[in-house]
C-alpha positions as CSV (number, residue, x, y, z in Angstrom):
1,M,28.1,28.8,-13.5
2,S,25.2,28.3,-15.9
3,D,21.7,27.1,-14.9
4,G,22.6,23.7,-16.3
5,D,25.6,23.4,-14.0
6,D,23.5,24.3,-11.0
7,L,20.9,21.6,-11.9
8,F,23.6,19.0,-12.3
9,E,25.2,20.0,-9.0
10,M,21.9,19.7,-7.3
11,Y,21.4,16.3,-8.9
12,R,24.8,15.1,-7.9
13,S,24.5,16.3,-4.3
14,D,21.0,14.8,-3.9
15,R,22.3,11.5,-5.3
16,A,25.4,11.4,-3.0
17,A,23.2,12.2,0.0
18,S,20.7,9.5,-0.7
19,G,23.0,6.9,0.9
20,A,22.1,3.8,-1.1
21,L,21.5,0.7,1.0
22,K,23.1,-2.6,0.0
23,G,23.0,-6.2,0.8
24,E,21.2,-7.3,4.1
25,A,20.3,-3.7,5.0
26,L,18.5,-3.2,1.7
27,A,16.7,-6.6,1.9
28,T,15.6,-5.8,5.5
29,A,14.4,-2.3,4.5
30,L,12.4,-3.7,1.5
31,A,10.7,-6.4,3.6
32,D,10.0,-3.7,6.3
33,N,8.4,-1.5,3.7
34,V,6.0,-4.2,2.6
35,R,5.1,-5.1,6.2
36,R,4.7,-1.4,7.1
37,S,2.4,-0.7,4.1
38,F,0.0,-3.5,5.0
39,A,0.2,-2.6,8.7
40,E,-0.7,1.0,8.0
41,M,-3.7,0.0,6.0
42,D,-4.7,-2.4,8.8
43,R,-4.6,0.6,11.1
44,L,-6.5,3.1,8.9
45,I,-9.4,0.8,7.7
46,P,-11.0,0.3,11.2
47,E,-11.1,4.0,11.7
48,V,-13.3,4.3,8.5
49,T,-15.5,1.5,9.8
50,Q,-15.9,3.4,13.1
51,A,-16.6,6.7,11.3
52,L,-19.3,5.1,9.2
53,A,-20.9,3.2,12.1
54,Q,-24.4,4.5,11.2
55,A,-24.1,3.0,7.7
56,R,-23.2,-0.4,9.3
57,Y,-20.4,-1.2,7.0
58,A,-17.7,-3.6,8.2
59,L,-14.4,-3.1,6.4
60,R,-11.2,-5.1,6.6
61,L,-8.0,-5.7,4.7
62,A,-8.2,-9.2,3.2
63,P,-5.5,-11.5,4.6
64,A,-4.4,-12.6,1.1
65,V,-2.0,-10.5,-0.9
66,V,-0.5,-11.2,-4.3
67,D,3.1,-10.5,-5.4
68,R,2.5,-9.2,-8.9
69,S,6.0,-10.1,-10.1
70,A,5.3,-13.8,-9.6
71,Y,1.5,-13.9,-9.2
72,V,2.0,-15.7,-5.9
73,Q,-0.7,-15.3,-3.3
74,H,0.0,-15.5,0.5
75,D,-1.8,-15.0,3.8
76,R,0.0,-12.0,5.3
77,S,-0.2,-13.5,8.8
78,S,1.4,-16.9,7.8
79,E,4.9,-18.1,8.4
80,S,5.1,-18.9,4.6
81,F,4.5,-15.2,3.9
82,R,7.4,-14.1,6.2
83,D,9.6,-16.7,4.5
84,Y,8.5,-15.6,1.0
85,L,9.0,-11.9,1.9
86,R,12.5,-12.7,3.2
87,L,13.4,-14.4,-0.1
88,W,11.6,-11.7,-2.2
89,S,13.5,-8.9,-0.5
90,H,16.9,-10.7,-0.8
91,R,16.4,-11.3,-4.5
92,R,15.6,-7.6,-5.2
93,A,18.5,-6.5,-3.0
94,E,20.9,-8.7,-4.9
95,A,19.6,-7.7,-8.3
96,G,19.2,-4.0,-7.4
97,S,15.8,-4.1,-9.1
98,G,12.7,-6.2,-9.7
99,G,9.0,-6.1,-9.3
100,M,7.8,-4.2,-6.3
101,H,4.1,-4.4,-7.0
102,W,1.6,-6.2,-4.7
103,E,-2.2,-6.6,-4.9
104,A,-4.5,-6.5,-1.9
105,K,-8.3,-6.2,-1.3
106,I,-10.5,-4.4,1.1
107,L,-13.6,-6.5,2.0
108,V,-16.7,-4.4,2.6
109,T,-19.7,-6.1,4.2
110,D,-22.9,-4.1,4.4
111,S,-25.9,-4.3,6.8
112,R,-27.4,-7.1,4.6
113,R,-24.3,-9.1,5.0
114,R,-23.4,-8.8,1.3
115,T,-19.7,-8.5,0.7
116,A,-17.9,-6.5,-2.0
117,E,-14.2,-6.2,-2.8
118,L,-12.1,-3.1,-3.4
119,G,-8.9,-3.9,-5.3
120,L,-5.7,-2.2,-4.4
121,G,-2.4,-1.9,-6.1
122,V,0.5,-1.4,-3.8
123,T,3.8,-0.3,-5.1
124,V,6.6,-0.6,-2.6
125,E,9.1,2.3,-2.5
126,W,12.8,1.6,-3.0
127,P,14.4,2.5,0.4
128,T,17.4,4.7,1.0
129,A,19.5,5.1,4.1
130,D,18.3,8.7,4.8
131,R,14.6,8.4,3.7
132,A,12.3,6.6,5.9
133,A,9.2,8.7,4.9
134,D,6.7,7.0,2.6
135,C,7.1,3.3,2.1
136,A,4.4,2.6,-0.6
137,F,2.1,4.1,-3.1
138,V,-1.4,2.6,-3.0
139,E,-3.9,2.9,-5.8
140,F,-7.6,2.2,-5.5
141,W,-8.7,0.3,-8.6
142,T,-12.4,1.4,-8.2
143,T,-11.6,5.1,-8.5
144,G,-8.0,5.3,-9.7
145,Q,-7.1,7.4,-6.7
146,G,-3.6,7.0,-5.4
147,V,-1.9,7.9,-2.1
148,N,1.4,7.6,-0.5
149,L,1.5,5.7,2.8
150,P,2.0,6.5,5.6
151,S,2.1,10.3,5.0
152,E,-1.3,10.5,3.3
153,G,-3.2,8.3,5.7
154,R,-6.2,10.7,5.8
155,N,-6.2,10.8,2.0
156,F,-6.2,7.0,2.0
157,Q,-9.3,7.1,4.2
158,R,-11.0,9.7,2.0
159,A,-10.3,7.6,-1.1
160,L,-11.8,4.5,0.6
161,V,-15.0,6.5,1.4
162,A,-15.1,7.6,-2.3
163,C,-14.9,3.9,-3.3
164,L,-17.7,3.0,-0.9
165,R,-19.9,5.6,-2.5
166,R,-19.1,4.1,-5.9
167,L,-20.1,0.7,-4.7
168,E,-23.4,2.1,-3.3
169,E,-24.1,3.8,-6.6
170,A,-23.5,0.6,-8.4
171,G,-25.9,-1.2,-6.1
172,E,-23.2,-3.6,-4.8
173,I,-23.6,-2.5,-1.2
174,T,-26.4,-0.8,0.7
175,P,-26.0,1.4,3.7
176,A,-28.3,0.8,6.8
177,V,-29.1,4.5,6.9
178,K,-30.0,6.6,3.9
179,R,-29.9,10.4,4.0
């Protein structure tokens, strides 16, 4: 067997093993990936706030998110978001494709009560039956750094700190403690 045959066999076996989801199972997995992505950020951001307590920054994920495929904005905690997400995931499951990009913002308030925004691009991963690992790729617009969630949670936090430094350097926020 040639090298090309080995590569094709590897491709074919990986593809067969991926266990493509369909219908309701796919729609549920897509919606779960969106929810898990935002929940993971909600979990990681307060840890950064706590770690930077001396700088007196308050960080939180903004409640509003935007579906980039339709430019529709929703409050993540609202019933309308849950309804929209249900419809969104069913449309993608039926079509087998579609926009999977969302926008979010992290709000940073400094010790002087000035607030700056950090934009995030969130690309939701297409789920498979055997892969429950990462559910989204998150890019920080301030620095261009990107991480996979949930597996790179610590890298997400490091990227967030790098963005805070950029905001400080630009004079948009001021830490309470200078070193």
